[in-house]
N, C-alpha and C positions, 0 to 999 in steps of 0.2 A: 504494500500500500504506500502511495505517496501522500504524505501529510501536508496540510496547509501550514501547520506550526508544530515544531517539537521544542519543548522546554526541557533543558538538560541541566544537571549538576546542582539543582536546588534542593532545599528541604521542604517537603510537602506537609502542610498542615491542612487536613481535609475539611475542617469546619465543624466537625462533630464534637470537638473538645478533646480529641485524641492527641497523643504526643506526635511530633513530627516523624517522618520517615523519608528515606532516600528514594528517589525514583525519577523517571522521565515521563512526561505527559505528551501524548500525541493528539492533535486537534485536526479535525477534518469536517467540512460542511457545517461549521458552527458549533460542533459538539466535541466533547472529550470522548475519544474512541479507544484510547489505549493508555493504561498506566502500568509501567513495568520498570524493573531496575535498569534495563537498557532497551532502547528501541533501535532496531537495526535498519529500519526502512529510511528512505530519503524524505526530505521535506523541502517545501518552497522557502521556508523561513525557520531558522534555528535561533532560539533565545538561550544564551548562556546565563544561568541563574546561580552561578557559583557564589557562595557566601550569602545568598538571598533566600527569603521565604517565599514559597508559592502557596497561595490560599485562594478560596473562592472570592469572587467579587463581592464587595460590601453592598448590602441592601439597606438603603436609607428608609427606615420604616416610617419616618415622619418628616415630610419635605413639603416646601411651598414652591417648588420649581415650576408648577403650572402657572404661577403669576408671571414668570419670566419668559415662558415659551413663545408668547405672541411676538416678542421682540428679539429673542435670541434662543437658539437651540443647541449652542455649543456645550453648555454645562461644564465649562472648564473648572470652575471652583470646586465642583464635586468630583469630576472625573480624576483630577489630580490627587484627590484624597483616596482614590480607589473605589469610588461608588459606581457600581454598574447598573443598579436599579433604584429608581426613586419612586416612593409611594406618595401620591399627591391627592389634593382635595381635602386637606386636613383642616382642623379647627372650624369645621362647618362652613368653610369659605372656599368654594371651588369656582370653576368657570362654566358650569352647566348644571342644570338646564337654564336656558334663557328664553322665555316665551316671546313670540313676536309682539312687538309693540312696547316691550319693557327694556329694550337694550339701553336706552338713554339713562333710565333710572339706575340700572345695574352698573353702568360705567361710572356714574357719580358715586355710587356706593364703594366700588373698589378703587376709585381714585385716591381714597384715603390711604390705601395700602401701597399702590404703585401708580403714581401720576401718569406714567407712560401709557398705561392701559386706556386712558381716555381717548387715545387715537385708534383703538382697536375697533375694527368693523367685524361684527360677528358673522361668520359664514355658516353658522349652525344655530339650532334652537334646542333640539332634544339631546339627551345624553348619548344616544346611539350616534347621532350626527356628529357630536363632539368627539367621540372616540374615532369615528371614521376620518374626521378632519385630522386628528393627530397621527393616525396610521399613514396618511398620505404624505406627511412631513418627514424630513430627514432628522431622526433623533439620535443623538450621540450615545445615549444610554437608554435602558429599558424604563417603561413607565407603567405604574400600577395605579388605578383610579378608584377613589371613593367619591360619593356624592355628598355635598355639604348640606347640612340642615338649614343653614341660612339661605342657600339657594332655593330650597323647597319652600321656605317661608315667602320669599319674594315672588316665586313663580305661582304660588297658590292664590295670591291676592291679600294675604295677611300682612305682607310687607313689614315695615318697621314699627307697626303699632304694638302698644303694650296691652295685649289681650290674647286669650286663647284663640286658636283657629276655630271658626264655626264649622258645622258639619260639612258644608259644601267645600270649604277650604281644606279641611282635613282629608276629605276624599281626594281632592286634587293633589295634595301632598303625597298621599299614598300611591296614587296613579303614577305620578312623576318618579317616585322612588322605585316602584315596581318596574317601570320602563328602564330606569338606570340599571337595576340589578339584572334584568334580562339582557341588557346590552353588554354586560360584562363588568359592572362595578363590583368591588369586593365588599362593600358595606356602606354605612353612613357614618359621618363624623359630625361632632358638635364642637362649638366654641362658646361655652356657657358664661363667659365673662363679657362677650362682645354683644352689642346691640345689633339686631333685635333678639338674638338668641338668649340673651340674659333674661328675657321676659318669659321664656318657655317654662311650662310646668312639666314636672317629671312624667305625669300621666300621658301627656302628648308625645313625649319622646318614646315612651314604652309602646304606644300604639304604632309608631313608625318602626321601631325595632322589631315588632312582630312581623312586619312585612319583610324585613331583612332576614328574619329567622326562616321564612319560607324558602329562602335560597341558601341557607347555611352560611349566611354572611356575618360580618363583624360590626361591632360598635366601637368606634374610636372617639375619645372625648378629651378636649381641653376642658378640664373639670371646672365646676362652678366657683371654686376657691382654692388657692394654694397656700393660704396663710392661716388666718383665724378659723376658717371654716373647712379646712382641708380634710378633716376626718369625715365630716358630713358629706363632703363632695365625693370622696372615694366611695363612701357607702352608697351614694346615689348611682354610681356606675354599676356597682355590684347588683343593686336592686333592679336596674333597667335590664341587665343581662339575664338575671334570674327569672324575672317575671315574663320577659319577652320570649325567652328560649332561643335567642340568637347564639351563634357558635362561640362567641367570646367577646370580651371587652378589653380595650387597651387604654390605659391612662397616659395621655400625651405628655411628653417632656416633664416627667414627674419631678417635683421639686418641693421644697419647703421655703416659702417666701416670707421674709420679715424676721428680723432677729428675735423678737419676742417668742417666735414659734419654732426656732431651730431645735432640732432633736425630735420633732414630732414624726420624722420618718420612721422611727422605731415602731410607732403605732400604725402608720399607714401601710407599712410593709407587712405588719402582722395581719391587718385586714385582708390584704391581698393573699397572703399565705392561707389564712383561714377559709377564704372563699374557694381557693383551689382544693383544699382538703374536703370541702363539701361538694365538690364536683362542678364548681362554677369557674370557667376558665377566664382568669383575669391576669393581664400582664401590663408592663409599662415600658416606656422608652425614656431616654435621657440624653442630654448633651452635657459635656464636662466643663461647665463654666459657672461662675458665681453671679452672672448677670443674665436676665432674660431680655426679650425685645418685643415691643408691641407699639401700637399707636398711642400717642399721648392722650388722645380723647378718651381712651378707656379709663383714665383716672377720674373722669367726670361721673357723678352719681348716675345710676341707670336711667332715672326719669328724664334727665337732661338729654340723653342720647336717643330718645324716642323719635321716630319719623325720619325724614330726609335730611340731607346736609343743611339745606336752607333753614329747616326748623331748628336744628341744633345751634346753628350760628346765631339765629335771631335770639335764642334764649341766652346764650353766653355773652351777647352784646348788651344785655339788659343789666344795669347796675344793681337792681333789686335782686335779680336772680343770682348774680355774682355773690351778693351778701349771703343769700340762702345757701349757696354751694359751700362757701367758706365755713359756715356754721355746721352744716351736715357732715362735711368731710372731717372737720375737727372733732366733733362730738361722736361721730360714727353712725353708720346706717346698718341695721341688721342684715346680714347675708351679703353685704357688698364687699368686694375685694378692694380694700381701701389703701391704695399705694401711697397716697400723700401722707396719711397718718402713720402707716406701718413702716414705710421705707424712708419717707421724707424727700423733699425737693432736692436735697443735696446728693441723693443717690439716683437721680433721674437725669441721664445724659442724652443730649440731642444727637440723633443719628442722621436724620434727613429733614430738610425743609424745602419749600418751593419758592418762597419769596426771597429775592436777592438781599433784602435788608437784614436777613437773619443768617446768611451763609457764613458769616465770620464767627459764629458761635458753635459750629459743629464740633462735637466731642466734649463740649463743656456741660457741666450740670446746671440745673436751673438756678441754684443759689449763686453760682459764679456769674451767670448771665444777668441776674438782677443787679449785681454790682457793676458789670460792664456796661449795661444799657441804662442804668440809672432809674429803674422802676422803683415804685414805693415799697413793694414787698414781692415775695416769690409768687403769690397768687396773681398779682398784677402781671408779672412776667408770663405765667402760665396762660392766662386768658388772652394776652396779646399774641403769644405764639400761635394759639389755635385760631384766633380771628384772622390775623394777617396771612396765615398759610392755609386758610379755609379748611382747617382740620387735618390737613395732610402733613403731620409731623410724626416721625417715628423716633422712638427712644430706646436706649438700653437702660435697664434698671437693675442696680446692684442690690440683690435681695437674699442671696443664698449663702449658707455656711458650708465650709469644706467638709465637716464631719458628715453632714447629710448627703453631700455629693458622693462621698466615698461609700457610705452605707448603701445608698441606692445602687451605685455602680456595681457593687459586689453581690447584690441580691440575685438569686437564681431566676427570678421572674422579670429581670430587667434586660432590655436590649438597647441598641444604640440608634439614635436618630439625630439629624442635624437641627431640625426645626428651621432650616435655612433654605436657600435656593441655589441651583446651579447657574451661577452668573458668569459673564465673561471675565477672563483674567485681567482685562483692562478696565474693569468696572470702576466707576468713579462717582457714584451717586451718594454723596455724603459719607457717612461712616457706619455702614451696616455692621452687624454683629460678626466677630471673627469666626463664629461657628460655620459660616458659609464656606470658609476656606480651610478650617483647621480641626474639625471635630474628631475625625477618625485618627489622623496622625497624632493628635494630642493625647488620646487614650493610649495609643501604642508607644509613644515616646515618654510622656510624663508619668502616666499611671502604671504602665507595665514595666518599661525598662528602668526608668529612673527611681520610681518610688515603690515598685513591686507591690502595688495594691491588689493586683490580680494576675494570674498566670497568662502568658501569651495565648495559649490554646483556648482558654476560657474567653478571653477578650475577643478572639476571632470568632468563636461560636456565637457570641452576642451580636456580632456584625454580619453574620452569614446564615448559618443553618437555623438559628432560632427565629429570626424574622421570616425566613422562608417557611418554617413550620407554622408560624402564626398565620401566614397567608395561604397555607396549603399548597405551596409551590414545590412539588416533588422532584422537579428536574433542575432546580437551582439551589444555591446555598451550600452545596457539598461538592467536593472533587470526587466524582464517581464516573465511571464509564457510562456513557449514554446521556449524561447531563449536559446542559448548555455550557459552553466554554466561556463563562464569565470568570475572569481570573485577575488576581492582583499579585505582582511580584515586588517585594519591598525588602529593604535592608533593615533588619531588626536593631542594628547598632547605630543607625543614623536617622531613622524615621522620626520626624518631629514637626509640630506646627510652627509657623512663623507669624501668623496673623495676630494682631493685637487690636484693642478697642480703638486706639488712636490711628493705627495703620492696618486696617483689616484686610486689605486686598493684596495679601502676600501668600504666594504658593508655598505649600509644605515641602519638606526635603525627605529624601530617602524612599521615594516610590517611583522607580524608573519605568515600570511597564504596567499597563492596564489593558486587558482584553475583554471585549464585549461581544458575545455571540460568535466567538471564534475569530474576531477581527481585532488586530492591534490598534487601539485608539490613542494610547500614550506609549511612546517608544523612546527609551533613553531620556526620559524626563520631558519630552516634547509631544504635545498633542498634534495629531494630524487632522486632515479634513474628512476622515471617514466617519460615517454615521450609521452604524449597524443596529441601533437600538430598536426594540419592538414595543408595541403596546400589548401588555399582557392582560388577558381576560381572566376573570374569576373561574377557577376550576369548577366543573359541574359534576 
């Protein structure tokens, strides 16, 4: 047999958690067809992996790459990390379905996340059309799609209102969800701190999760609270999965936010373990940083965020409403993820803005900005940022403790996800989170090699076979004959992240080769123009 690729002289870590072994890997027609101590046949391409590790391609179980795809499909920031499959449609905020006539409303909604998307012209409306659209494009890595609960709210007519869906709207939501599942979606995701999802009742989510259960699908959730209410929020995920009967639940980017609550991961992880002991499949994902990232407007009380952008701006321009917000945030609102009170303005760092007058304060925190700009107090700065930039302000927020990060990282129910996007290497939009460029090499370099928090084989399992198992992908995530040849070749002595909060657009080191579906996409540390990625449909 003539192979397309033979990889020689490396140490193979198969992704299952097993120790490494010597061997050569033969790849043909996109798949691993032979693993042997020596392969005698010829090959079009030979990769010498001497001194390097060969492992399965990393599966980013929680990604927002779908927000970037309309403008760029190169996915450099994630491919250079070794990510060969991105799971998208997370936090209840995807790119479909978009009913005819609602395109403009939806573009205004997502402009708060990525202003570039305001120029996007939708060539699809249903979820099936959305997947078909992506299948026709050249994708550098594989894509796995979930449908966002927020999309279903807007598509049904419920929109941004603070109320339950009426029977007609709920039926539309179920119909759109069923259409998405039949098209190949893997499940539904929620982002229960974001408006209008923050207004959702548990009972409504359970009704939708029952539809997901008909297809053996999954429920992924950015939970309702990650600080004061984190235990209740984790319990809600367990309740939704248990009552709906769906295949399992995933707690997105699990963390403990706010210094007063550090250490609570002991209890959240116990809840996850107890659920699994009772036969309820609950897992979580995590990125290894002490800051999160979100829209600044999420720091507003939920009632302020009701409706369209224009409604929200009208409210926060009102001096009387500003006074009310200050009082409520300071005194606390039951069930509200209160960043201003729990983290403080001094821990909220500006990542992106749209107004030129604010571009000089990128990477600075709001307390610093108050002094620079001469505002009366941090609340004044906060309101002016949102008003001048028409709500389109992204922040990183320092909220997590290292002990919780390590405890979650080493838990058997944890897997790795960036909560970022595959952006161009030349990206220059403000100061996005370094997780876009550094998540996987940071774990391999800092937490495995330098600090020995967990063994290399277990770290790789959390990046490969465990997320594949969660998604029921039987032909990815493991180095096995017959599996798709998604492969990463890295130097265990050199791999490390370089991205920082101040300079996040820096590529990692120590990952010279990445293979997607049997095609080399990163070779000797340089990405080529090949785009062999596939849209992966839910297994039936």
